[in-house]
C-alpha positions in Angstrom: -17.9 21.1 50.1 -14.6 21.4 48.3 -13.0 24.9 48.2 -10.0 26.5 46.5 -7.6 28.1 49.0 -6.7 31.8 48.2 -3.5 31.8 46.3 -1.8 34.5 48.5 -2.5 32.2 51.7 -1.0 29.2 49.5 2.2 31.5 48.9 2.5 32.6 52.6 2.3 28.8 53.7 4.7 27.7 51.3 7.1 30.4 52.1 6.7 29.6 55.8 7.7 26.1 55.0 10.6 26.8 52.9 11.9 29.0 55.6 11.6 26.5 58.3 13.4 23.9 56.0 16.1 26.4 55.2 16.7 26.8 59.0 16.9 23.1 59.6 19.2 22.5 56.6 21.6 25.4 57.1 21.7 25.5 60.9 22.7 29.5 60.8 25.6 30.3 62.8 26.9 33.5 61.1 26.1 37.1 61.8 24.4 37.6 58.5 22.5 34.3 58.2 19.3 35.5 59.9 19.3 38.8 57.6 19.9 36.5 54.5 17.0 34.1 55.6 14.5 37.0 56.2 15.4 38.6 52.8 15.3 35.2 51.1 11.7 34.6 52.7 10.4 37.8 51.7 11.7 37.5 48.1 10.1 33.8 47.9 6.8 35.3 49.4 6.5 38.1 46.7 7.3 35.5 44.0 5.1 33.0 45.2 2.2 35.5 45.7 2.7 37.0 42.2 2.7 33.4 40.7 -0.3 32.4 42.6 -2.2 35.5 41.1 -1.2 34.6 37.5 -4.2 34.5 35.1 -6.4 36.2 37.6 -8.1 39.5 36.6 -8.7 42.5 38.9 -12.2 43.8 38.6 -14.9 45.3 40.6 -18.6 44.2 40.8 -21.0 46.8 38.9 -24.3 44.4 39.0 -25.6 41.0 39.1 -28.4 40.2 36.5 -28.9 36.6 37.2 -27.3 33.7 39.2 -24.9 33.3 36.2 -24.6 36.7 34.8 -23.0 39.8 36.1 -21.4 43.0 35.1 -18.0 44.0 35.9 -15.9 47.3 35.9 -12.8 46.5 34.1 -10.1 48.9 33.1 -12.7 51.7 32.9 -15.5 50.0 31.1 -18.5 47.7 32.2 -18.3 44.1 30.8 -21.1 41.5 31.2 -19.6 38.1 32.0 -21.0 34.7 32.8 -20.3 32.5 35.8 -18.4 29.3 34.6 -20.3 26.0 35.0 -23.6 26.9 35.9 -27.0 28.0 34.5 -29.2 30.3 36.2 -33.0 29.7 36.3 -34.7 31.8 33.8 -36.9 34.9 34.6 -40.2 33.1 34.5 -38.8 30.5 37.0 -40.2 31.1 40.6 -36.4 30.9 42.0 -35.0 33.5 39.5 -34.8 36.3 42.0 -33.8 34.2 44.9 -30.9 32.8 42.7 -29.9 36.2 41.5 -29.9 37.6 45.1 -27.8 34.6 46.4 -25.0 35.4 43.8 -25.2 39.2 44.7 -25.0 38.3 48.5 -21.9 36.0 48.1 -20.1 38.7 46.0 -20.9 41.7 48.3 -18.3 43.1 50.2 -15.8 40.1 49.3 -12.6 40.2 47.6 -13.3 39.2 44.0 -11.2 37.3 41.7 -11.9 35.8 38.1 -10.0 33.0 36.3 -10.7 32.8 32.6 -11.5 29.2 31.5 -10.0 29.7 28.0 -12.9 28.3 26.3 -12.6 29.6 22.8 -10.5 32.5 23.9 -7.0 31.0 23.7 -5.6 33.7 21.4 -6.7 36.7 23.5 -4.5 38.8 25.5 -3.9 37.9 29.2 -5.8 40.1 31.5 -8.4 41.2 29.2 -12.0 40.1 29.5 -14.4 39.7 26.6 -18.3 40.4 26.8 -20.2 37.1 27.9 -17.1 35.3 28.5 -17.4 32.5 31.1 -15.2 33.0 34.0 -14.6 31.0 37.3 -15.5 33.7 39.9 -14.1 33.7 43.4 -15.4 35.7 46.3 -13.4 35.7 49.4 -11.4 32.7 48.1 -14.7 30.5 47.6 -15.9 29.3 44.2 -19.1 31.0 43.7 -20.4 28.5 41.1 -19.8 25.7 43.6 -21.7 27.4 46.4 -24.7 28.2 44.3 -24.7 24.6 43.0 -24.7 23.3 46.6 -27.5 25.6 47.6 -29.6 24.6 44.8 -29.6 28.1 43.2 -28.3 27.0 39.8 -28.2 24.2 37.5 -25.1 22.8 35.5 -24.2 24.4 32.3 -22.9 23.0 29.1 -21.0 19.8 28.6 -21.3 17.9 32.2 -18.3 15.9 31.3 -15.9 18.9 31.1 -16.9 20.4 34.5 -15.2 19.9 37.8 -16.3 16.9 39.6 -17.0 19.1 42.7 -19.5 20.7 40.7 -21.2 17.7 39.8 -21.2 16.4 43.4 -22.6 19.8 44.8 -25.4 19.7 42.2 -26.4 16.0 42.9 -26.3 16.8 46.7 -28.7 19.8 46.1 -31.0 17.5 43.9 -31.1 14.6 46.6 -31.9 17.3 49.3 -34.6 18.7 47.1 -33.4 22.4 47.8 -33.8 25.4 45.7 -34.6 24.8 42.0 -34.9 21.1 42.9 -37.6 21.6 45.3 -40.5 21.7 42.9 -40.5 18.4 41.3 -43.7 18.9 39.4 -41.9 21.9 37.6 -39.2 20.1 35.8 -39.8 21.8 32.5 -38.8 25.2 34.1 -35.6 23.9 35.7 -32.2 25.0 34.1 -30.4 22.2 32.3 -29.3 19.7 34.9 
């Protein structure tokens, strides 16, 4: 399964690499060389960690309504948002509650991050979330939509051609394994759009 590395970890690894490269290139011999390298490394880490968080929105989880719908506490207000790339089973589907609980379990106790997909919201201010906006949701550094697709708790949403290939692969793997929403092949009419 494909994952996205946490941007803070990326910043740390890149900073460590740059520091090693700096040591190799400069061969420090002066009394202030180590101090300058440490200060430079700290500055580079702060800069790279900040850049890695660009576009991310800080929120807390309030509730989970379905495998593709959750409510966030954002800037003192509750905002309902949708998970980008997936469609949950509807309330009449036998897998509805299991899929809702799967999303809830993936989010509970995890550091949450949200990336806007800019679908129709190109003019809005950075750091703001609109009601029912589709967001890429990350819990503990993992792409939640990708996990739900791989586990068979959700189907693909919208124009499949615009979705990441990893989503298509995860969905196809769950279909081939006949797990989750794909387990009941006699009930195709109740499946989400796949």
